[in-house]
N, C-alpha and C positions, 0 to 999 in steps of 0.2 A: 821726061825724067824716068830713068831706069835705075832703081835702087838695088844694090846688092852688097854682100859683105855684112860687117858687123857695125851697127850704130849704138852708141851708148845713150841711154836716157839719164841726163845729168840730175843729180840732187840740186835743190834749191838750199843754200846754206842761210841759216839763221843764227843769230847771236844767242847768248843765254837768256836774254830778255824776250826773245821771240821776234825780234826785228829782222827784216831782211838784211843780210850781211853782204853788201856788194864787195867789200874789201876781200872777204874770204873767196867769193866767187872769182874775182880777177886773179887771186893767188892761185886758185886751182886750176883755171883754165889751161895754162901753158903746158902742164903736165899731160892733160888729155890731148892737146893739140899735137905734141910731138909723137903721140902713139900711133899706131898703124890703123886705127879706127877709120872706117869709111866716112862717118859723120856722127852728128850729135843730135840729141832731142832734148829740148827744154820744155817745162811746164806740162810734162806728162804725169803719170800716176807717181812715178819715182821722184818727180820734181815737186810733189805736194801742191799741184796746181789748184786743187779745191780750196786750198788754205789761204791763197793770195788774193788781194783785191786787183782791180784792173791796172791801177797805177804800178803796183808791184810786178805784175805779170809783164807789162810792157818794158819795165826797167830791166828784168831778166833777159828778155829777147835782145834788147838793144846792148846790153853790156856783153852778153855771149857773142852776139854778131861782131862786136869790136874786137873780141879776142880770138875769133875763129876766122882764118883767112878765107878769101874767096877761093873757090874750088873744093873747099871742104863743106859738105852738106850740113846745112842747119835746118832741122824741123822744129817747129813750134806747136805745142798743144794749144788748140783753140776751142775746145769743146765748152759748150754753154748749153743750159737746159732750153733756152729759147733759140729758135732759128735766127731770128733777128740779131740777138746778141752774139750768136756764133759767126755770123757774117761780119759784124763789126769787128770781132776779135780777128778774123782771118784778114781782114782789110789792114787792121793796124800791124799785124804781124808782118805782112808783105812789105809795108812801108818801113818797118824796122829792120828789114834785111832777111827775113826768114825766106829760105829756098821753097819750102812747101809747109802745109799745115797738117797736123795730125788731129783728127776730130773724133773724139770718143762718142759713142751713142748717148743720147740724152736718155735719162732713166728714172726721173723723179716720179713721173706719172706712168708707172710701169704698165698698167693694164691697158693704157692707150699707145703704148710702143709697139704697134703693129708693123708688118712689113710695108704697108702703104705709108705709115707716119714717117718710117726711117727713109723711105724713098723721097717723100716730100722735103723732109730736112736736108738730106744730103744733096739732092739735085738743086735746091735754092742755094746752098752754100756753094756748090761747084760753079753755078752760073755767075755768082757775084765775086768769087774769090780771084785776085789778081795772080795767085800763084797755085800750083797743083795742090790737090787734096788727097789725103790718105784716110781711109776709113780705119776706125780703132774699135775692135770688139774685145770686151774684157768682161764676160759674164760673171765670173766669180766676184767682181767688184761692184758691178752695176745691177745684177739680176735680171738683166735683159740680154737678148741673144739676136745678133745680126745674122740671119740664116744664110746659108751659101746661095740659094736662089736669088735672094734679094742682092747680094753681093755681085752676082753675075749680072743682073740688070743694071746696077749702078756703074759697073765696069764699063758699060758702053759710053758713058759720059767722057769726053776728051780730057776734062780737067781732073777727073778721078783716076789716079795713077797707081793705086795700090791699097793694100789693107795690112794693118798689123793685127794678127789673130793672136790673142793671149789666152785662148781657151786651152783646156787640157783634155778635151775630146779628140781623140786622134781621127776618128771617122769624119769629124767636121773640117779638122785641118786638112785631111786629104781631099775632101770635097772641094774645099776653096783652092787648094793647090791645083786641083784638076781645071780650075777656071782659067789658069794661064794659058792652057792649050787652046782655049776658044775665045779668050778675051782679047781686045784690041792690043796691038803691039804696045809694050811699054807698061802694061798693068802688072804689079808686082805683088807678091804674097811674101810677107815677112812674119817670122816667128816671134812671138812676144813673150815666150816663158823658156827660161833656161832648162827646165825640167823636161820639157817636150821637144828641145831643139834637134836632137838627133833623129827622133821619129818624124818631125816635120821635114828636116832635110831630106830624109828618105822619100817623103811624099812629094817633094819637088819644090819646096819654098826656095826663094832666091837669096834670102839673107835673114838677119835677125835684128830686133832691137830688144836688148836684154840688159837688166840692171847690172848684172855681173860684169858686162863689158865695160862699164865705167870704173869698176874696182879692179878688174884684171884685164885690161885692154889687150896686152900682148898675148896673154893665154887664150882668149877667146878668139882673137883673129887667127891664131895658130890653129885652134881647135876647128875653127869654120874651114880654114884651108885644107886641113886633114880630111874632114868629112867631104868637102867638094872633091878631094882627089881619091875618095874612097878608102881612106885610111882612118877608120873609126877609133879614135883614141881621145880620152878626155883628160885634161889637166888644168889645174888651177894655180894661180899665184897671187898672193896678197901684197898689194902696193899701197903704201901708207899715204892716202889722199885724205886730207882733213876736209870734211864736208859741213862742219859746224854742228849745230844743235838742231833737233827737230823742233817744229813748232806745236804748242799745245793744240788739241788734247793729246797728241802724240808724246811719248816719253823716250829718253835715251835708253839704249840697251844697257843692261846691267854689266858691270865689270865682268862678272863670271862668264857672260855669253861672248864678250869681247876676247877674253882670254881663250875660250874654247874655240872660237873662230880662228885665232891665231895659231894655236896648236894644230888645229885639223888642216890648215893650209901650209904650214911651214915646211912639210915634206916635199912640196912642189916647187919651192923657190929656186932650187938649183937647176931645174928643168929649163926655166926661162931666164935665168940670170945672164 
């Protein structure tokens, strides 16, 4: 598996009571599917994976796969704090149609999350997973860091095909991107933060998994293509996709913030109309 381009981490919709809203998910998927996005990610950070139980997580994967045709990449987040449960989640995701799994670093026992612990964790998952595995490093959210040297060693495993690096430290992004030159063929580095995408692309990443890709798919694919072609231009477009309500303890954005976002992005609409 070789991943490139822009993949969107899809939100998980809930109704006002906080229940998983499958109807809303089914209604939203066609809009994303007709976009030029390379693929989609469910049950990532943007998908509120940590707020779902196992049954709900499986439902999200199954429903999304039903709406995403074969040939369009579907990644499923299967991070769990225990290696055993992460393996079980990866196996279920594969059975439900995920093309690969995205596995965030475990982080509850932070002081124990050494390079050796990460290697044990990811190698065991890769050995057992029926589908390819992507590492996922998001230090700002987890408080732990998957170091480039560890990534380099894990890249030697044939089932570990890439990493989503969501850090904001350009030096680390560049170090990880340098791994592509020496990693086995097919290992991919994907940027995971919109704010560092341009710098990450300059460092040599192959693509991106960014939340704004789901909100503004045409704009982000065009932006990626411009950067790929050396034409560094940024633009945004607001597309009205209703992703439902957040699940407690998260709260909806206030109307003032929504109005401000619309106003800030309105100027870009004509560019991508």
